[in-house]
KEKE-3310 file (N, C-alpha, C; in steps of 0.2 Angstrom, whole numbers, plus 5000, padded with zeros to 4 digits):
npx = (5003:5019:5029:5041:5049:5056:5066:5061:5052:5039:5038:5027:5023:5018:5015:5010:5010:5019:5021:5026:5027:5028:5030:5025:5021:5019:5027:5033:5022:5017:5017:5005:4995:4980:4978:4969:4965:4967:4958:4946:4947:4946:4933:4926:4929:4920:4908:4913:4914:4900:4895:4902:4896:4883:4885:4890:4878:4871:4878:4877:4863:4859:4865:4858:4845:4846:4850:4839:4830:4833:4844:4862:4875:4892:4896:4900:4911:4926:4934:4952:4960:4974:4978:4965:4954:4961:4975:4991:5001:4998:4998:5009:5006:4994:4996:5005:4996:4987:4995:4999:4986:4982:4992:4991:4978:4979:4989:4981:4972:4980:4985:4973:4970:4980:4978:4966:4970:4971:4977:4990:4993:5002:5011:5015:5022:5017:5019:5012:5013:5025:5023:5013:5015:5012:5006:5001:4990:4988:4976:4972:4959:4952:4955:4950:4936:4932:4931:4922:4908:4909:4923:4927:4920:4927:4940:4936:4932:4943:4952:4943:4940:4953:4956:4946:4949:4961:4958:4951:4961:4970:4961:4960:4973:4974:4965:4970:4981:4976:4970:4979:4981:4979:4986:4990:4999:5012:5014:5018:5026:5023:5034:5042:5030:5021:5021:5033:5042:5041:5045:5038:5039:5039:5035:5033:5022:5007:4999:4991:4981:4983:4980:4970:4966:4969:4961:4949:4942:4936:4947:4943:4938:4949:4958:4952:4950:4943:4937:4947:4953:4956:4963:4977:4983:4989:4994:4997:5006:5007:5019:5026:5043:5054:5053:5054:5046:5038:5034:5028:5025:5015:5013:5000:4999:4988:4976:4981:4976:4979:4991:5000:5003:5002:4992:4988:4978:4985:4991:4998:5007:5014:5020:5029:5040:5044:5049:5040:5035:5035:5025:5013:5014:5013:5001:4992:4995:4990:4976:4972:4975:4965:4953:4956:4957:4945:4936:4940:4936:4922:4919:4924:4917:4904:4893:4900:4902:4917:4921:4926:4914:4904:4908:4906:4892:4887:4891:4884:4871:4871:4868:4855:4848:4849:4858:4851:4842:4849:4859:4852:4847:4859:4864:4855:4857:4870:4869:4860:4868:4880:4874:4870:4883:4888:4880:4884:4897:4909:4915:4920:4930:4946:4952)
npy = (4992:4988:4989:4982:4983:4974:4969:4956:4953:4956:4962:4962:4968:4967:4969:4956:4948:4942:4944:4937:4940:4933:4937:4927:4915:4902:4893:4881:4873:4872:4861:4854:4861:4861:4848:4833:4823:4829:4839:4831:4826:4838:4842:4832:4836:4847:4841:4836:4848:4852:4841:4844:4856:4852:4844:4853:4860:4850:4845:4857:4860:4848:4848:4859:4854:4843:4849:4856:4846:4844:4837:4837:4841:4844:4858:4857:4865:4871:4885:4889:4893:4896:4889:4893:4886:4876:4865:4871:4862:4854:4862:4863:4852:4855:4868:4863:4854:4864:4872:4863:4860:4873:4875:4864:4867:4879:4876:4867:4875:4883:4873:4869:4881:4882:4871:4875:4886:4898:4914:4916:4928:4930:4922:4916:4917:4916:4921:4919:4927:4921:4908:4901:4895:4897:4895:4905:4908:4919:4921:4928:4937:4945:4938:4925:4928:4930:4917:4902:4896:4883:4881:4891:4885:4873:4878:4885:4874:4866:4868:4865:4852:4846:4848:4840:4827:4825:4825:4813:4804:4805:4800:4787:4782:4783:4774:4762:4761:4758:4746:4737:4733:4738:4745:4749:4763:4767:4783:4789:4787:4786:4792:4781:4773:4758:4753:4758:4752:4739:4738:4744:4756:4772:4772:4759:4746:4740:4725:4716:4712:4702:4692:4696:4704:4721:4726:4720:4723:4737:4749:4751:4739:4731:4735:4737:4749:4754:4743:4736:4744:4742:4730:4718:4717:4707:4712:4706:4710:4710:4715:4726:4731:4741:4734:4721:4707:4706:4700:4707:4708:4716:4722:4728:4736:4734:4747:4757:4765:4767:4760:4768:4773:4782:4781:4779:4775:4768:4765:4749:4746:4758:4761:4751:4755:4767:4780:4783:4797:4801:4793:4798:4811:4809:4802:4812:4822:4816:4815:4828:4833:4827:4832:4846:4848:4842:4852:4863:4860:4860:4873:4881:4877:4882:4895:4909:4923:4926:4914:4899:4892:4902:4910:4902:4899:4912:4914:4905:4908:4921:4917:4917:4926:4943:4959:4969:4959:4947:4950:4952:4940:4933:4939:4936:4922:4922:4928:4919:4907:4911:4914:4901:4895:4903:4898:4886:4885:4881:4886:4882:4883:4875:4864)
npz = (5018:5014:4999:4988:4974:4960:4946:4943:4952:4965:4980:4994:5010:5026:5044:5047:5036:5022:5005:4989:4973:4957:4941:4931:4918:4920:4911:4912:4912:4899:4891:4894:4888:4880:4882:4879:4888:4900:4899:4899:4912:4920:4916:4923:4935:4937:4940:4953:4959:4960:4968:4980:4983:4985:4996:5005:5009:5013:5025:5033:5034:5039:5052:5058:5058:5066:5078:5080:5084:5097:5100:5106:5098:5091:5082:5064:5058:5062:5067:5065:5077:5086:5102:5106:5099:5095:5100:5104:5103:5092:5082:5072:5063:5058:5052:5042:5035:5030:5022:5012:5007:5001:4992:4983:4979:4972:4962:4955:4949:4941:4932:4926:4919:4910:4902:4896:4889:4895:4900:4912:4924:4935:4948:4964:4981:4999:5016:5031:5047:5048:5049:5042:5026:5009:4992:4977:4963:4950:4939:4923:4923:4913:4901:4905:4906:4893:4888:4884:4894:4898:4899:4908:4920:4921:4925:4937:4945:4947:4958:4969:4967:4967:4981:4987:4981:4987:5000:5000:4997:5008:5017:5012:5014:5028:5032:5026:5034:5047:5044:5044:5057:5074:5088:5106:5109:5119:5126:5136:5153:5170:5182:5194:5194:5194:5181:5175:5184:5181:5168:5157:5144:5135:5118:5116:5109:5114:5112:5117:5132:5146:5137:5129:5114:5110:5101:5102:5113:5123:5131:5144:5149:5147:5156:5170:5180:5191:5196:5202:5212:5226:5226:5223:5207:5193:5177:5161:5148:5131:5120:5108:5106:5099:5088:5092:5099:5115:5132:5145:5163:5174:5190:5199:5214:5228:5233:5224:5209:5196:5183:5178:5164:5149:5135:5117:5103:5089:5072:5070:5060:5057:5069:5071:5063:5065:5077:5093:5095:5082:5076:5081:5076:5062:5061:5066:5056:5045:5048:5050:5038:5030:5036:5034:5020:5016:5022:5015:5002:5003:5008:4998:4987:4990:4988:4993:4991:4987:4983:4973:4970:4971:4960:4949:4950:4948:4935:4928:4931:4924:4911:4909:4918:4920:4924:4938:4943:4943:4952:4963:4966:4968:4979:4988:4989:4993:5006:5013:5013:5020:5032:5036:5037:5048:5058:5059:5064:5075:5090:5102:5116:5119:5132)
capx = (5007:5025:5030:5048:5049:5062:5065:5057:5048:5036:5037:5022:5024:5015:5018:5007:5011:5024:5019:5031:5024:5033:5026:5027:5015:5020:5029:5034:5016:5015:5016:4998:4990:4976:4978:4962:4964:4966:4951:4941:4947:4943:4926:4924:4930:4914:4904:4915:4912:4893:4895:4905:4891:4877:4888:4890:4871:4868:4881:4875:4856:4858:4867:4853:4839:4848:4850:4832:4827:4835:4851:4867:4881:4896:4896:4905:4916:4930:4940:4958:4963:4979:4977:4958:4950:4966:4980:4997:5005:4996:4998:5013:5003:4988:4999:5007:4990:4984:4999:4998:4979:4982:4997:4988:4972:4981:4992:4976:4969:4985:4985:4967:4970:4985:4975:4961:4974:4969:4983:4991:4996:5007:5011:5019:5022:5015:5020:5008:5016:5031:5021:5010:5018:5008:5007:4994:4991:4983:4973:4970:4952:4949:4955:4945:4929:4930:4931:4916:4906:4912:4930:4927:4918:4933:4945:4934:4931:4949:4954:4939:4941:4959:4955:4941:4952:4966:4954:4949:4967:4972:4956:4962:4980:4973:4961:4974:4986:4973:4968:4985:4981:4979:4989:4990:5005:5013:5017:5021:5025:5024:5040:5040:5024:5022:5023:5040:5046:5041:5048:5035:5042:5037:5037:5031:5015:5003:4995:4986:4982:4980:4979:4965:4968:4967:4957:4943:4938:4938:4952:4940:4937:4955:4961:4946:4954:4938:4935:4953:4957:4959:4966:4983:4982:4994:4992:5002:5006:5011:5021:5032:5048:5060:5052:5054:5040:5040:5029:5029:5020:5015:5009:4997:4997:4981:4976:4983:4971:4982:4998:5005:5004:4998:4992:4984:4977:4990:4993:5004:5012:5018:5023:5035:5045:5047:5048:5033:5033:5034:5019:5008:5014:5011:4993:4989:4995:4985:4969:4971:4975:4958:4948:4957:4955:4937:4933:4942:4932:4915:4919:4926:4911:4898:4893:4902:4905:4923:4923:4925:4907:4901:4910:4903:4885:4886:4892:4878:4865:4871:4866:4847:4846:4854:4858:4849:4839:4854:4863:4847:4847:4866:4865:4851:4860:4876:4866:4858:4874:4884:4870:4871:4890:4888:4876:4888:4904:4911:4920:4921:4937:4949:4954)
capy = (4987:4990:4986:4982:4980:4973:4967:4950:4951:4961:4960:4966:4966:4971:4965:4950:4944:4943:4941:4938:4939:4931:4938:4921:4912:4895:4890:4874:4869:4873:4854:4852:4865:4858:4841:4830:4819:4833:4842:4827:4826:4844:4841:4828:4841:4851:4836:4836:4855:4851:4837:4848:4861:4849:4841:4859:4861:4844:4845:4863:4859:4842:4850:4863:4850:4839:4853:4858:4841:4844:4834:4841:4839:4849:4861:4854:4869:4874:4890:4887:4898:4892:4891:4894:4880:4870:4866:4874:4856:4851:4868:4862:4848:4859:4872:4859:4852:4870:4874:4858:4861:4879:4874:4860:4870:4884:4873:4864:4881:4884:4867:4870:4887:4881:4866:4879:4891:4904:4917:4917:4934:4929:4917:4918:4913:4920:4919:4923:4927:4917:4901:4897:4896:4894:4898:4907:4909:4924:4920:4934:4937:4947:4932:4920:4930:4929:4910:4899:4894:4876:4883:4894:4880:4869:4882:4886:4868:4863:4869:4862:4845:4844:4847:4834:4821:4825:4822:4806:4801:4804:4795:4780:4781:4782:4767:4757:4760:4755:4739:4732:4732:4744:4744:4754:4765:4770:4789:4792:4783:4790:4790:4777:4769:4750:4752:4759:4747:4732:4738:4747:4762:4775:4769:4752:4745:4735:4721:4712:4713:4696:4687:4699:4709:4728:4728:4716:4726:4744:4749:4751:4732:4727:4737:4740:4752:4755:4737:4733:4749:4739:4723:4718:4714:4707:4712:4703:4714:4708:4722:4726:4736:4742:4729:4714:4705:4704:4699:4710:4707:4722:4721:4734:4735:4736:4754:4761:4765:4766:4757:4774:4774:4786:4777:4781:4770:4769:4759:4745:4747:4764:4760:4746:4757:4774:4782:4784:4803:4802:4790:4802:4816:4806:4801:4819:4826:4813:4817:4835:4834:4825:4837:4853:4847:4842:4858:4868:4859:4862:4880:4884:4875:4885:4902:4913:4929:4926:4907:4896:4891:4909:4913:4897:4900:4919:4914:4901:4913:4926:4915:4918:4932:4949:4965:4969:4953:4942:4953:4951:4932:4931:4942:4932:4916:4924:4929:4912:4903:4914:4912:4894:4894:4906:4894:4879:4887:4878:4890:4879:4884:4869:4864)
capz = (5015:5010:4993:4986:4967:4957:4939:4942:4958:4968:4987:4998:5016:5032:5050:5047:5030:5016:4998:4984:4967:4952:4935:4926:4914:4921:4905:4913:4911:4892:4888:4895:4885:4875:4883:4879:4894:4906:4898:4902:4919:4923:4915:4928:4941:4938:4944:4960:4962:4961:4974:4986:4984:4988:5002:5010:5011:5017:5031:5037:5035:5044:5059:5060:5059:5072:5084:5082:5087:5104:5101:5107:5094:5090:5075:5060:5055:5068:5065:5067:5082:5090:5109:5108:5097:5093:5104:5102:5102:5086:5077:5066:5059:5055:5047:5036:5031:5027:5017:5006:5004:4997:4986:4978:4976:4967:4957:4950:4945:4936:4927:4922:4915:4905:4898:4893:4886:4899:4902:4920:4925:4940:4953:4970:4988:5004:5022:5036:5053:5047:5051:5037:5020:5004:4985:4974:4956:4948:4932:4919:4923:4907:4897:4907:4905:4886:4886:4885:4901:4900:4900:4915:4925:4922:4929:4944:4949:4948:4965:4974:4965:4970:4988:4988:4980:4992:5007:4999:4997:5015:5020:5010:5017:5035:5032:5025:5040:5052:5042:5046:5064:5079:5095:5110:5109:5125:5124:5143:5159:5176:5185:5200:5194:5192:5173:5175:5188:5178:5162:5151:5142:5129:5112:5115:5107:5117:5107:5121:5139:5149:5132:5125:5110:5112:5096:5103:5119:5125:5136:5151:5150:5147:5162:5174:5186:5196:5199:5206:5216:5232:5225:5219:5201:5188:5170:5157:5142:5125:5117:5103:5108:5094:5083:5095:5103:5122:5136:5152:5168:5178:5196:5202:5221:5231:5235:5218:5204:5189:5183:5177:5157:5144:5129:5112:5098:5084:5068:5071:5054:5058:5076:5070:5059:5067:5085:5095:5093:5075:5074:5083:5072:5056:5061:5066:5050:5040:5050:5049:5030:5028:5038:5031:5012:5015:5023:5009:4996:5004:5008:4991:4982:4992:4985:4999:4988:4983:4982:4966:4969:4969:4953:4945:4950:4945:4928:4926:4931:4919:4905:4909:4922:4919:4928:4945:4945:4944:4958:4969:4967:4970:4986:4993:4990:4998:5013:5016:5013:5025:5038:5037:5039:5055:5063:5059:5067:5082:5093:5108:5118:5121:5139)
cpx = (5013:5027:5038:5048:5056:5061:5060:5052:5045:5035:5031:5022:5021:5017:5015:5009:5016:5022:5024:5028:5029:5029:5028:5021:5015:5022:5031:5028:5013:5014:5009:4993:4986:4975:4971:4961:4963:4960:4945:4941:4944:4936:4923:4924:4924:4909:4906:4914:4904:4892:4897:4900:4885:4879:4888:4883:4869:4871:4878:4868:4855:4860:4861:4846:4840:4848:4843:4828:4829:4842:4857:4873:4885:4895:4901:4911:4919:4935:4946:4961:4968:4978:4970:4954:4954:4972:4987:5002:5004:4996:5003:5010:4997:4991:5002:5002:4987:4988:4999:4992:4979:4986:4994:4982:4974:4985:4987:4973:4974:4985:4979:4967:4975:4982:4970:4964:4972:4976:4984:4995:5003:5006:5015:5019:5020:5017:5016:5011:5022:5029:5018:5013:5014:5009:5000:4996:4986:4982:4971:4963:4949:4949:4950:4938:4927:4930:4924:4914:4909:4920:4931:4925:4924:4939:4943:4934:4937:4952:4950:4940:4947:4959:4951:4945:4958:4964:4953:4956:4970:4967:4958:4969:4978:4970:4965:4979:4982:4970:4973:4986:4982:4982:4989:4997:5006:5017:5020:5021:5027:5030:5038:5034:5026:5024:5030:5044:5046:5043:5044:5038:5039:5039:5035:5024:5012:4998:4989:4987:4979:4977:4973:4967:4965:4962:4950:4939:4941:4943:4949:4939:4944:4959:4956:4948:4949:4937:4941:4957:4960:4961:4973:4981:4988:4991:4998:5001:5010:5012:5026:5036:5053:5059:5053:5048:5042:5034:5031:5024:5021:5011:5007:4996:4990:4982:4978:4978:4974:4989:5003:5007:4999:4998:4987:4984:4982:4990:4999:5010:5017:5023:5029:5041:5048:5045:5041:5030:5031:5027:5013:5008:5011:5003:4990:4989:4990:4978:4968:4971:4968:4953:4949:4955:4948:4934:4934:4937:4925:4915:4920:4920:4905:4899:4894:4905:4911:4925:4923:4918:4903:4902:4906:4895:4883:4886:4886:4872:4865:4869:4858:4845:4851:4853:4856:4846:4844:4858:4859:4847:4854:4866:4861:4854:4866:4874:4864:4864:4879:4880:4871:4878:4891:4885:4880:4895:4904:4917:4921:4929:4940:4951:4949)
cpy = (4990:4986:4987:4979:4979:4971:4961:4948:4957:4959:4965:4963:4970:4967:4958:4945:4947:4940:4942:4936:4938:4932:4932:4918:4905:4891:4883:4870:4869:4866:4852:4856:4861:4850:4838:4827:4823:4837:4838:4826:4832:4845:4837:4832:4845:4847:4836:4843:4854:4847:4840:4853:4858:4846:4847:4860:4856:4844:4851:4862:4853:4844:4854:4859:4845:4843:4855:4853:4840:4840:4839:4838:4845:4852:4858:4858:4873:4879:4888:4893:4895:4894:4892:4888:4875:4871:4868:4868:4853:4856:4866:4857:4851:4864:4869:4857:4858:4872:4870:4859:4867:4878:4870:4863:4875:4881:4870:4869:4883:4879:4868:4875:4886:4876:4870:4885:4898:4907:4917:4923:4934:4924:4919:4914:4918:4917:4923:4922:4922:4910:4897:4899:4893:4897:4901:4908:4914:4923:4927:4934:4940:4941:4927:4922:4930:4922:4907:4897:4888:4877:4886:4889:4875:4872:4883:4880:4865:4863:4865:4854:4842:4843:4841:4828:4820:4822:4815:4801:4800:4800:4788:4778:4779:4775:4762:4755:4756:4748:4734:4731:4738:4741:4750:4757:4769:4777:4792:4787:4787:4788:4787:4773:4762:4749:4753:4754:4741:4732:4741:4754:4765:4773:4762:4751:4739:4732:4718:4713:4706:4692:4690:4704:4716:4730:4725:4719:4733:4744:4749:4744:4728:4729:4741:4743:4753:4749:4734:4738:4746:4732:4723:4714:4713:4707:4710:4706:4711:4714:4721:4732:4736:4736:4722:4713:4703:4703:4702:4710:4713:4721:4727:4733:4737:4744:4759:4760:4763:4763:4763:4775:4779:4783:4780:4775:4772:4763:4755:4746:4752:4763:4755:4749:4764:4775:4784:4792:4805:4799:4795:4808:4814:4805:4808:4823:4823:4815:4824:4837:4832:4830:4844:4853:4846:4848:4863:4867:4861:4869:4884:4883:4879:4892:4907:4919:4928:4919:4905:4895:4897:4911:4908:4898:4907:4918:4910:4905:4918:4924:4917:4924:4937:4955:4964:4963:4948:4944:4951:4944:4930:4933:4938:4925:4917:4924:4923:4908:4905:4913:4905:4892:4897:4901:4887:4880:4884:4882:4888:4880:4877:4870:4863)
cpz = (5012:5004:4991:4979:4964:4949:4938:4947:4961:4975:4990:5005:5021:5038:5051:5041:5025:5010:4993:4978:4961:4945:4930:4923:4915:4914:4906:4912:4904:4889:4889:4892:4879:4876:4883:4885:4900:4906:4901:4909:4923:4921:4921:4935:4942:4942:4952:4963:4964:4967:4980:4988:4988:4995:5008:5013:5015:5024:5036:5039:5040:5051:5062:5062:5066:5078:5086:5085:5095:5105:5102:5103:5092:5083:5071:5058:5061:5065:5068:5071:5087:5098:5111:5106:5095:5098:5101:5099:5095:5080:5071:5061:5055:5050:5041:5032:5027:5021:5011:5003:4999:4991:4981:4975:4970:4961:4952:4946:4939:4930:4922:4917:4909:4900:4893:4889:4889:4901:4910:4920:4930:4945:4959:4976:4993:5011:5027:5043:5053:5050:5046:5030:5014:4997:4983:4967:4954:4940:4929:4919:4917:4902:4898:4905:4898:4884:4887:4892:4903:4902:4907:4921:4926:4926:4936:4948:4950:4955:4970:4973:4968:4977:4990:4987:4985:4999:5006:4999:5004:5019:5019:5014:5025:5036:5031:5031:5045:5050:5043:5053:5068:5086:5099:5111:5115:5124:5131:5148:5165:5180:5192:5200:5193:5185:5172:5178:5185:5171:5156:5150:5136:5123:5111:5113:5110:5112:5111:5128:5142:5143:5128:5121:5111:5107:5097:5109:5120:5131:5143:5153:5151:5154:5167:5180:5192:5200:5204:5210:5222:5232:5221:5213:5196:5181:5166:5150:5137:5121:5112:5105:5103:5089:5085:5099:5110:5126:5143:5157:5173:5184:5199:5209:5223:5234:5229:5212:5197:5189:5181:5169:5154:5138:5124:5107:5092:5079:5069:5066:5055:5064:5075:5066:5060:5075:5086:5094:5086:5073:5075:5078:5065:5056:5061:5060:5045:5042:5049:5042:5028:5030:5034:5023:5011:5016:5018:5003:4997:5004:5002:4986:4984:4990:4991:4996:4984:4981:4974:4965:4967:4962:4948:4944:4947:4937:4925:4926:4926:4912:4904:4913:4921:4924:4935:4947:4947:4951:4964:4971:4970:4978:4991:4994:4995:5005:5017:5017:5019:5032:5041:5040:5047:5060:5064:5062:5074:5085:5100:5110:5121:5129:5144)
residu = (UNK:UNK:UNK:UNK:UNK:UNK:UNK:UNK:UNK:UNK:UNK:UNK:UNK:UNK:UNK:UNK:UNK:UNK:UNK:UNK:UNK:UNK:UNK:UNK:UNK:UNK:UNK:UNK:UNK:UNK:UNK:UNK:UNK:UNK:UNK:UNK:UNK:UNK:UNK:UNK:UNK:UNK:UNK:UNK:UNK:UNK:UNK:UNK:UNK:UNK:UNK:UNK:UNK:UNK:UNK:UNK:UNK:UNK:UNK:UNK:UNK:UNK:UNK:UNK:UNK:UNK:UNK:UNK:UNK:UNK:UNK:UNK:UNK:UNK:UNK:UNK:UNK:UNK:UNK:UNK:UNK:UNK:UNK:UNK:UNK:UNK:UNK:UNK:UNK:UNK:UNK:UNK:UNK:UNK:UNK:UNK:UNK:UNK:UNK:UNK:UNK:UNK:UNK:UNK:UNK:UNK:UNK:UNK:UNK:UNK:UNK:UNK:UNK:UNK:UNK:UNK:UNK:UNK:UNK:UNK:UNK:UNK:UNK:UNK:UNK:UNK:UNK:UNK:UNK:UNK:UNK:UNK:UNK:UNK:UNK:UNK:UNK:UNK:UNK:UNK:UNK:UNK:UNK:UNK:UNK:UNK:UNK:UNK:UNK:UNK:UNK:UNK:UNK:UNK:UNK:UNK:UNK:UNK:UNK:UNK:UNK:UNK:UNK:UNK:UNK:UNK:UNK:UNK:UNK:UNK:UNK:UNK:UNK:UNK:UNK:UNK:UNK:UNK:UNK:UNK:UNK:UNK:UNK:UNK:UNK:UNK:UNK:UNK:UNK:UNK:UNK:UNK:UNK:UNK:UNK:UNK:UNK:UNK:UNK:UNK:UNK:UNK:UNK:UNK:UNK:UNK:UNK:UNK:UNK:UNK:UNK:UNK:UNK:UNK:UNK:UNK:UNK:UNK:UNK:UNK:UNK:UNK:UNK:UNK:UNK:UNK:UNK:UNK:UNK:UNK:UNK:UNK:UNK:UNK:UNK:UNK:UNK:UNK:UNK:UNK:UNK:UNK:UNK:UNK:UNK:UNK:UNK:UNK:UNK:UNK:UNK:UNK:UNK:UNK:UNK:UNK:UNK:UNK:UNK:UNK:UNK:UNK:UNK:UNK:UNK:UNK:UNK:UNK:UNK:UNK:UNK:UNK:UNK:UNK:UNK:UNK:UNK:UNK:UNK:UNK:UNK:UNK:UNK:UNK:UNK:UNK:UNK:UNK:UNK:UNK:UNK:UNK:UNK:UNK:UNK:UNK:UNK:UNK:UNK:UNK:UNK:UNK:UNK:UNK:UNK:UNK:UNK:UNK:UNK:UNK:UNK:UNK:UNK:UNK:UNK:UNK:UNK:UNK:UNK:UNK:UNK:UNK:UNK:UNK:UNK:UNK:UNK:UNK:UNK:UNK:UNK:UNK:UNK:UNK:UNK:UNK:UNK:UNK:UNK:UNK:UNK:UNK:UNK:UNK:UNK:UNK:UNK:UNK:UNK:UNK:UNK)
# end
């Protein structure tokens, strides 16, 4: 790791990562110090940490029991490996979701520390492979260790709670969007196909096919390709194109299986106000933000050696159990939790 120090910053750089440390105490957050309302909020966050911890074990153990029964289901935790477990085309949305999750997590720790009058040694930014950008906060561990257990638990739980709340927020946003109606967004049209010949084009939203809403029946029933391979069929599409409602008739000739469109379900509300490629990007960003923040909350709540949950559990145990006995209990919990995680990792290669 190469280091370049100056009066106000400390650069640490290697071929994969750049870290910029700023020796600041977050003076901009001084106004929240001792806030009664925020202290109540962060006390509630302890409950969210406990919930996330329970949910971690519920998810991982449920998967093992389901697999033991002979059912085949995918493991819940997917390592984010571009080109292996996730497609390159969705990488920007995942990186944005991860960056926001980390920044919110760290900022929440900083706010909780300020509320509890815990010193902050430094903050900073990091860039991984010039792709993932995030922030971090370094709390003064010696100062934190001298605080009461309740204070430490509030600081530990802040990041987990923030990620869980963010996951719920994105879930609410996505649910709200789909509650306003769903259409079939045309994302591609085959050149020379019946769809192109009769006027269907990317960006159009299909609301109904032959008078049947796309929300009422699956696509296989709306356009039964196998049934009419050897027949000439006319499909009447009710669509929205650039905010204008249209009716387009497409004739599929006998001997042709498909009319030549690629479609995905998308919220009509978004599709009315932005280009097709934007709609997909926004939806994917929201979905990945839900998944990433939920995963961060569960993994950070679990006692996995360096997580917030591990620190909280260690501090709670130290009230009753000391020395080697406490370490033996913690190592046993670490091992069991890590094994659960290993058995719940989905490394299925895409494609």
